[in-house]
N, C-alpha and C positions, 0 to 999 in steps of 0.2 A: 630418695631412699635414705633412711636413717643409717648412720654409721657411728662407730666408736673411734674417736680420734686418739691416737697414741703419739708419743714423741717422734721426732724426725719425719713429720708429715706422713705417717702411716695411718691408714684407715682400715677398719675391719667391718665388713657388712655382708649381707646376702648378695649373691650374684644377680645382676640385672639380666633380663632375657636377652638383650642385645649384646651382652658380653660373653655368651656361651661359646661362640667360635674362638674367641681369644683364650678362654679358659681351656678349651680342648687342646689348643696348641701348647699352652703352658703345661698341661698334664703330660702330653707326649714328650716334650723337651725334658721334663724332669724324670721321666722313666717310670711314672706311675702306671697303674692299670689303664691302658689306652681305651678311650671312649670315642664313639662317633656321634654325630648329631642324632642319628636314628636310635642308637642305644641310649643316649641321654634322655630322649623323650620316652622311648619304650619302657625304660626302667624307672620312670618317674623320678629322675635325678634332680638334685638341687645342690647348692654349695655355699659355704661361707668363704669369703676371700679376704686376703690382706693385700692392700694396694699401697704403693709408695709413688707419689706423683702420678697417680692414675694408671700405674702399671702393676699388673698382678705379680706379687712376690711370694705368695703362699696361698694354699687352698685346702679346704676340707670338703671334698665332695661326698655326698651321701644319697642313698636311695630312700625316698619317703615310703614308709609302710604303715598300713593300718593294723595295729595290734589289737586283737580281741582278747579281753580278759576273761 
């Protein structure tokens, strides 16, 4: 998966499917709107994450929507 590499070994990229459980733990620990695996799938969620040494240090979760113009 492509990522943007920043200083101090920080990478920014889209979350991988196998990392969703770790992301949900991160979201809960940080006090953000809590999600479950079911709500993540049911609400068609995705996220961009920042990782340092392969550990999530930041996240921007979002719900994918189809907007009709």
